[in-house]
C-alpha positions as CSV (number, residue, x, y, z in Angstrom):
1,M,101.1,21.1,-73.3
2,T,100.7,22.7,-76.3
3,R,97.6,21.4,-78.5
4,G,96.4,21.9,-82.2
5,P,96.9,23.9,-84.0
6,V,93.3,24.6,-85.5
7,V,92.9,27.3,-88.3
8,C,89.8,29.4,-87.9
9,L,88.8,30.7,-91.0
10,G,86.4,33.5,-92.1
11,V,84.4,36.4,-90.1
12,H,86.3,38.7,-88.4
13,I,84.5,42.0,-86.4
14,L,85.5,44.7,-84.5
15,D,83.2,44.7,-81.5
16,V,82.9,48.1,-79.2
17,L,81.0,47.0,-75.9
18,G,79.8,49.3,-73.4
19,R,77.4,48.1,-70.2
20,P,75.5,49.0,-68.9
21,V,73.3,50.3,-71.2
22,T,69.3,51.7,-70.4
23,V,68.8,54.1,-72.1
24,I,70.4,55.6,-75.5
25,P,70.2,59.8,-74.2
26,P,68.1,62.3,-76.1
27,G,70.1,64.6,-78.4
28,Q,73.6,65.3,-77.1
29,Q,73.3,63.9,-73.8
30,S,74.8,61.6,-72.1
31,V,75.5,58.5,-69.7
32,L,77.9,57.2,-67.7
33,L,79.0,53.5,-68.3
34,D,80.8,51.4,-65.8
35,E,82.7,49.8,-68.8
36,I,83.7,50.6,-72.1
37,R,85.7,47.5,-73.9
38,A,87.1,46.2,-77.4
39,T,87.4,42.6,-78.8
40,A,88.2,40.8,-81.7
41,A,84.8,39.2,-82.2
42,G,83.3,37.6,-85.3
43,T,82.6,33.4,-85.6
44,A,86.4,32.9,-86.4
45,A,87.9,35.4,-84.2
46,G,86.4,35.3,-81.2
47,P,86.8,31.5,-81.0
48,S,90.3,31.6,-81.7
49,V,91.0,33.6,-79.4
50,D,89.4,30.9,-76.6
51,L,91.2,28.8,-77.7
52,A,94.6,30.3,-77.7
53,K,93.4,30.7,-74.0
54,L,93.4,27.5,-73.0
55,G,96.5,26.4,-74.8
56,V,95.9,25.7,-78.3
57,T,97.8,26.5,-81.4
58,V,95.7,29.1,-83.6
59,T,96.2,30.6,-86.6
60,N,93.5,32.3,-88.5
61,M,92.0,32.5,-92.0
62,G,90.2,36.0,-93.3
63,A,89.5,39.6,-94.3
64,V,90.1,42.7,-92.5
65,G,90.5,46.3,-93.5
66,D,94.0,48.2,-94.0
67,D,91.6,50.8,-91.3
68,V,93.0,51.7,-88.0
69,L,90.5,49.6,-87.0
70,G,91.9,46.2,-89.1
71,D,95.1,47.2,-87.2
72,L,93.2,47.1,-83.2
73,V,91.9,43.4,-85.1
74,V,95.1,42.6,-85.6
75,T,97.1,43.8,-82.4
76,L,93.9,42.4,-80.2
77,L,94.4,38.6,-81.9
78,E,98.6,38.5,-81.1
79,R,98.0,40.1,-77.8
80,H,96.2,36.4,-76.9
81,G,98.9,34.8,-79.4
82,V,97.1,33.9,-82.2
83,D,98.6,33.6,-85.1
84,T,97.9,36.6,-88.3
85,S,100.3,36.1,-90.6
86,L,97.6,34.7,-93.0
87,L,94.9,37.3,-92.3
88,T,94.0,39.3,-95.8
89,R,93.9,43.5,-95.1
90,K,92.0,44.4,-98.1
91,V,93.3,47.8,-99.7
92,G,91.0,50.7,-99.3
93,Q,88.2,48.7,-97.2
94,R,87.0,49.2,-93.6
95,T,87.1,46.3,-91.2
96,S,83.0,45.5,-90.4
97,A,82.8,46.9,-86.7
98,T,80.1,46.6,-84.1
99,I,78.4,48.8,-81.7
100,L,77.1,46.7,-78.9
101,P,75.4,48.3,-75.7
102,I,75.0,45.2,-73.8
103,R,71.3,46.0,-71.5
104,P,71.8,44.5,-67.5
105,N,70.1,41.6,-68.2
106,G,72.9,40.9,-70.9
107,E,71.2,41.3,-73.9
108,R,73.1,42.4,-76.6
109,P,71.4,45.2,-79.3
110,A,74.0,45.2,-81.9
111,L,74.5,48.2,-84.3
112,H,76.7,47.1,-87.2
113,A,78.9,47.6,-90.1
114,P,79.7,45.4,-92.8
115,G,83.2,45.1,-94.4
116,A,85.9,43.1,-95.6
117,S,84.9,39.9,-94.3
118,G,81.9,39.9,-96.6
119,E,84.9,41.3,-99.3
120,F,87.0,37.8,-98.8
121,T,87.3,35.9,-102.0
122,R,88.7,32.1,-102.9
123,G,91.4,34.7,-104.7
124,D,92.7,35.7,-101.2
125,L,93.6,32.0,-100.3
126,H,97.0,30.9,-101.6
127,A,99.5,27.5,-101.1
128,D,100.5,29.1,-97.8
129,H,96.8,29.0,-96.5
130,G,96.9,25.5,-97.9
131,T,100.1,24.7,-96.0
132,A,98.7,25.4,-92.8
133,L,95.2,23.9,-93.3
134,S,96.9,20.5,-94.1
135,K,98.9,20.2,-91.2
136,A,95.7,21.6,-89.1
137,K,93.6,18.9,-87.0
138,V,91.0,21.7,-86.7
139,I,89.7,23.8,-89.5
140,H,86.7,26.1,-87.9
141,V,84.5,27.8,-90.4
142,G,83.0,30.3,-88.8
143,G,80.4,32.7,-90.5
144,P,80.3,31.7,-94.2
145,D,76.7,32.5,-94.6
146,A,78.5,36.5,-93.9
147,L,81.6,35.5,-96.6
148,S,79.2,36.7,-99.4
149,A,82.1,37.2,-101.8
150,L,82.9,33.6,-101.5
151,D,81.6,31.0,-102.9
152,P,80.8,27.7,-101.0
153,G,81.1,25.1,-103.1
154,E,84.8,26.8,-104.2
155,L,85.4,26.7,-100.3
156,A,84.4,23.4,-100.0
157,D,86.9,22.4,-102.7
158,F,89.9,23.9,-101.2
159,L,89.0,22.5,-98.0
160,T,88.5,19.0,-99.1
161,S,92.1,19.2,-101.7
162,A,94.5,20.8,-99.0
163,K,92.9,19.4,-95.4
164,G,95.2,16.6,-93.7
165,P,93.4,12.9,-94.3
166,S,92.0,13.0,-90.2
167,T,91.5,16.8,-90.0
168,I,87.9,17.9,-88.2
169,I,86.4,20.0,-90.1
170,T,83.5,22.2,-88.1
171,M,81.3,25.1,-88.9
172,D,79.3,27.9,-87.1
173,V,77.1,30.4,-88.8
174,L,76.7,34.0,-88.3
175,R,73.1,35.2,-89.2
176,T,70.0,33.7,-88.7
177,G,69.0,32.9,-92.3
178,G,66.5,31.0,-94.0
179,P,66.2,27.6,-96.3
180,D,67.7,29.9,-99.2
181,E,70.6,30.0,-97.0
182,L,70.9,26.8,-96.1
183,A,70.8,25.8,-100.2
184,R,73.9,28.0,-100.8
185,L,75.6,26.5,-97.6
186,A,74.5,23.0,-98.7
187,P,78.0,22.2,-100.5
188,L,80.0,23.1,-97.7
189,L,78.1,21.1,-94.9
190,A,78.7,18.4,-97.2
191,V,82.1,18.1,-96.0
192,I,82.0,19.4,-92.4
193,D,81.9,16.7,-89.7
194,W,80.1,19.0,-87.0
195,F,78.0,22.0,-87.4
196,L,77.8,24.3,-84.1
197,P,74.6,26.2,-84.6
198,N,72.2,28.1,-81.7
199,D,68.4,26.6,-82.1
200,D,67.4,30.1,-83.8
201,Q,69.3,29.2,-86.2
202,L,68.6,25.7,-86.8
203,R,65.7,26.4,-87.0
204,T,65.7,29.2,-89.5
205,L,67.9,27.7,-91.8
206,T,65.8,24.1,-92.0
207,G,62.1,25.7,-91.5
208,E,61.9,22.7,-88.9
209,S,60.7,23.7,-85.0
210,D,61.4,20.9,-83.7
211,L,64.9,21.2,-83.3
212,E,65.7,16.6,-83.9
213,V,63.9,17.2,-87.1
214,A,66.4,19.8,-87.9
215,M,69.2,18.4,-86.7
216,T,68.3,15.3,-88.5
217,K,67.8,17.6,-92.2
218,I,71.1,18.8,-91.1
219,R,72.6,15.6,-91.1
220,S,71.2,14.1,-94.5
221,L,73.0,17.3,-96.4
222,G,76.2,14.9,-95.5
223,V,77.3,16.7,-92.5
224,S,78.8,14.0,-89.6
225,G,77.1,15.2,-86.2
226,V,75.2,18.8,-85.2
227,A,75.5,20.6,-81.6
228,V,73.2,22.9,-81.4
229,T,73.4,25.5,-78.4
230,L,70.6,26.1,-76.4
231,G,71.2,29.5,-74.6
232,E,70.6,28.5,-70.4
233,Q,68.7,25.2,-70.9
234,G,72.4,23.7,-72.5
235,S,72.9,22.7,-76.2
236,L,71.9,18.9,-77.7
237,I,74.2,16.8,-79.7
238,D,73.3,14.6,-82.5
239,D,76.2,12.1,-83.5
240,G,74.0,10.7,-86.3
241,V,73.4,7.7,-83.7
242,Q,71.4,9.5,-80.6
243,V,70.0,13.1,-79.8
244,L,72.3,13.5,-76.1
245,A,71.4,16.8,-73.9
246,V,73.8,18.8,-71.6
247,P,72.7,21.3,-69.4
248,A,73.5,24.9,-69.2
249,M,76.3,26.3,-66.2
250,K,74.3,28.3,-63.5
251,V,76.6,31.8,-64.3
252,N,75.8,35.1,-63.2
253,V,75.1,36.5,-67.0
254,V,77.0,40.4,-67.7
255,D,76.8,39.7,-71.4
256,T,76.0,37.0,-73.8
257,T,77.8,38.5,-76.5
258,G,80.3,35.3,-78.0
259,C,78.7,32.5,-75.8
260,G,78.7,30.5,-78.9
261,D,81.6,31.5,-80.1
262,G,83.1,29.9,-76.3
263,F,81.2,26.6,-76.6
264,D,82.8,26.4,-80.3
265,A,86.1,26.8,-78.6
266,G,85.1,24.0,-75.6
267,F,84.0,22.1,-78.3
268,I,86.9,21.6,-80.9
269,L,89.3,21.6,-77.6
270,G,87.2,18.4,-76.4
271,L,87.6,17.2,-80.2
272,L,91.7,17.5,-79.6
273,V,91.4,16.0,-76.7
274,G,90.4,12.8,-78.2
275,A,86.6,13.3,-76.2
276,S,83.1,12.0,-77.0
277,P,81.4,14.8,-78.7
278,H,78.9,14.3,-75.4
279,E,82.3,15.1,-73.5
280,A,83.1,17.6,-75.9
281,A,80.1,19.4,-75.2
282,W,80.2,19.4,-71.5
283,I,84.0,21.2,-72.2
284,G,82.0,23.7,-74.7
285,T,79.2,24.3,-72.1
286,V,81.0,25.6,-69.3
287,C,83.2,27.8,-71.9
288,G,80.1,29.5,-73.3
289,G,78.8,30.1,-69.3
290,L,82.2,31.4,-68.3
291,V,82.3,33.9,-71.3
292,A,78.6,35.4,-70.3
293,T,80.4,36.2,-67.0
294,G,82.0,39.5,-68.4
295,L,82.0,41.6,-71.3
296,G,82.6,40.7,-74.6
297,S,83.8,37.7,-76.6
298,D,86.6,37.2,-75.1
299,A,85.5,37.2,-71.7
300,G,85.8,34.0,-68.8
301,I,88.0,32.2,-69.5
302,V,90.9,32.2,-67.5
303,D,93.0,28.9,-68.8
304,L,92.7,25.4,-69.4
305,E,92.9,24.3,-65.5
306,Q,90.1,26.9,-64.7
307,V,87.4,25.4,-67.0
308,R,89.1,21.5,-66.2
309,G,87.9,22.2,-62.6
310,L,84.7,24.2,-63.6
311,V,83.3,20.4,-66.1
312,A,84.7,18.6,-63.0
313,G,82.7,20.4,-60.5
314,M,79.5,20.3,-63.7
315,S,78.4,17.1,-62.6
316,A,79.0,13.3,-61.3
317,D,77.3,12.3,-64.5
318,E,80.5,10.0,-66.4
319,S,80.6,12.0,-69.3
320,A,81.3,15.1,-67.8
321,Q,84.1,13.1,-65.3
322,S,85.5,11.8,-68.2
323,A,85.7,15.3,-70.5
324,A,87.7,16.3,-67.3
325,R,89.9,13.2,-66.7
326,R,90.8,14.3,-70.8
327,L,91.5,17.6,-70.2
328,S,94.1,16.8,-67.4
329,N,95.1,14.6,-69.5
330,N,99.1,15.0,-71.3
331,E,98.6,13.5,-74.3
332,E,96.4,15.3,-77.0
333,K,94.9,12.6,-78.8
């Protein structure tokens, strides 16, 4: 069945990726690559594509330019079934874009040109946006730290006034900001149910090296729970009662771009099907691992049945098996 709806609000980027890149050739010389792809990426666009692949109804909000790159982002989203009708096209602005030369080990140095995402403002959110938010079961705020023209307090007020009484709000960040950025985001974190950063982001935001201390610090701002991704070490989940660990899925890594977005999508899917935070993290871990097996943030994930089978095979742990059963259930919670 189709689940949702989910609204993904935030950063939209066009990624152009090539692999494998071992060296940038000197002068005007060239090298041959195995693969080049373009994807709709960023902390709002990336999870929305993964969610759509998993059978979730998704609407996106954010800004792209009125250039060809913006046309391409919209086309890529729509090819996956994402509703782009509430995306803002910024006249005369370029679309945020990144060139990613992927190393043979999956590392991804980035060459980034900021664009329209950073020009998204409170004035771009209208009644139609509020209506969509009111119907959403989950609202995912992707990269508010990179929405430089949108005040986090204003966004928090809009979300809380528009969302339904049982709507869950999740949030991830794009950058590795410091304590000043945490202070800026504090009004938004106060209305968030789940914060989904990676370990580097969590440490630098809080100034704490101990992840459990860092998660407690985030929850003190009003966040109900924190799920932090640890790369090949898996993830840690702090639901306010206990901290639980989920191991990473073993995969042959091609490209680590978008693994966090994949985790976000899987975790959100878990929330949609009534999974506990621990169960949702098993689903997120599988989705994040799958993304690493191909080039780009939309790689790896095929459909819900693929993910369900992999979750079931991850571990005999009851939480993993319960997560797989929830994905088999035809009823949305």
